[in-house]
C-alpha positions as CSV (number, residue, x, y, z in Angstrom):
1,M,-5.3,14.4,29.1
2,T,-2.4,16.0,31.0
3,S,0.8,17.7,29.9
4,Q,2.8,15.0,31.6
5,L,1.1,12.3,29.5
6,V,1.8,14.2,26.3
7,E,5.4,14.8,27.3
8,R,6.0,11.1,28.1
9,A,4.4,10.0,24.8
10,L,6.5,12.5,22.9
11,E,9.7,11.5,24.6
12,A,9.0,7.8,24.0
13,A,8.3,8.5,20.3
14,L,11.5,10.5,19.9
15,V,13.7,8.0,21.7
16,T,12.1,5.0,20.0
17,R,11.9,6.3,16.4
18,Q,14.8,8.8,16.4
19,P,13.3,10.9,13.6
20,P,15.6,13.1,11.5
21,P,15.4,16.9,11.9
22,G,12.4,18.4,10.2
23,L,9.8,15.9,11.3
24,L,6.3,17.4,11.3
25,H,4.3,17.1,14.5
26,H,0.7,18.1,14.2
27,S,-1.7,18.5,17.1
28,D,-4.7,20.5,18.2
29,R,-4.3,23.6,20.3
30,G,-5.0,21.9,23.6
31,R,-3.0,23.3,26.5
32,Q,-1.1,20.1,26.9
33,H,0.3,20.4,23.4
34,A,0.9,24.1,23.6
35,S,2.7,23.9,27.0
36,H,6.1,25.5,27.3
37,D,7.8,22.1,28.1
38,D,6.2,20.3,25.1
39,Q,7.1,23.1,22.7
40,A,10.7,23.3,24.1
41,R,11.2,19.5,23.6
42,L,9.9,19.7,20.1
43,Q,12.2,22.6,19.3
44,A,15.2,20.8,20.9
45,A,14.5,17.7,18.7
46,Q,14.3,20.0,15.6
47,V,10.7,19.0,15.1
48,Q,8.5,21.3,13.0
49,V,5.3,22.2,14.9
50,S,1.9,22.3,13.2
51,M,-1.3,23.1,15.1
52,S,-4.9,23.0,13.9
53,R,-6.8,26.2,13.6
54,T,-9.1,26.8,16.5
55,G,-12.4,24.9,16.0
56,N,-11.4,23.4,12.7
57,G,-11.5,19.6,12.9
58,Y,-10.7,19.3,9.2
59,D,-7.1,20.4,9.9
60,N,-6.5,17.1,11.6
61,A,-8.8,14.9,9.4
62,L,-6.3,11.9,9.2
63,M,-6.0,11.7,13.0
64,E,-9.7,12.0,13.4
65,S,-10.0,9.1,10.9
66,F,-7.6,7.1,13.0
67,W,-9.7,7.6,16.2
68,A,-12.8,6.5,14.3
69,T,-11.1,3.4,13.0
70,L,-9.7,2.5,16.4
71,K,-13.2,2.8,18.0
72,T,-14.9,0.9,15.2
73,E,-12.3,-1.9,14.8
74,L,-11.3,-2.4,18.4
75,V,-13.0,-0.7,21.3
76,E,-16.7,-0.3,20.2
77,D,-17.7,-3.8,21.3
78,Q,-15.2,-4.2,24.2
79,S,-15.9,-4.1,27.9
80,Y,-12.5,-3.7,29.6
81,T,-12.1,-4.7,33.2
82,S,-9.4,-2.1,34.0
83,H,-7.6,0.9,32.6
84,R,-4.5,-1.3,32.2
85,A,-6.4,-3.9,30.2
86,A,-7.7,-1.2,27.8
87,R,-4.3,0.4,27.5
88,D,-2.6,-3.0,26.7
89,D,-5.3,-3.9,24.2
90,I,-5.0,-0.6,22.4
91,F,-1.2,-0.8,22.4
92,L,-1.3,-4.2,20.8
93,Y,-3.7,-3.0,18.2
94,I,-1.7,0.0,17.3
95,E,1.8,-1.5,17.5
96,G,1.0,-5.1,16.5
97,F,-1.6,-4.5,13.8
98,Y,-2.4,-1.0,12.7
99,N,1.2,0.2,12.1
100,L,2.6,-3.1,10.9
101,R,-0.2,-4.7,8.8
102,R,-3.2,-2.5,8.3
103,R,-3.3,-1.0,4.8
104,H,-4.4,2.6,4.3
105,S,-5.9,4.1,1.2
106,A,-4.2,7.5,2.1
107,L,-0.8,5.7,1.9
108,G,-1.4,4.0,-1.4
109,Y,-2.7,0.9,0.4
110,L,0.6,0.4,2.3
111,S,0.9,-0.1,6.1
112,P,2.3,2.9,7.9
113,I,5.6,1.0,8.6
114,E,6.0,0.1,4.9
115,F,5.1,3.6,3.8
116,E,7.7,5.0,6.2
117,R,10.3,2.5,5.1
118,R,9.8,3.4,1.4
119,H,9.6,7.1,2.1
120,S,12.7,7.0,4.2
121,I,14.6,5.2,1.5
122,V,13.5,7.9,-1.1
123,F,14.3,10.7,1.4
124,C,17.8,9.3,2.2
125,A,18.5,8.8,-1.5
126,Q,17.4,12.4,-2.3
127,K,19.5,13.7,0.5
128,A,22.6,11.8,-0.6
129,T,22.3,13.0,-4.2
130,G,21.3,16.6,-3.2
131,A,18.1,16.2,-5.1
């Protein structure tokens, strides 16, 4: 994984999702996440940075669970003919199924999109009332 890949993914996420200030961005301490450019972009977007402690996989347990799910539900039995084919299949899984329809016990059995929608409504209502 390169710093350029991480920076492009971060930029795409920020442009597409347009999160409000205060979004929490959690990553490991890999050099691509700790790079000056990556940290500067997060700061400019008013994103709060969180990094796992060195050698502690439990700090990022939900992300590790996601990777295990992706491997089990999609790629474990696949044989991709190209990098592009793998990338396209994984993109469709994440954006077309995982985020939209797959229910998650950690989210009260809601999909990530539904959880975000409900959370955003509550957050906006609290912000509007000063609660």
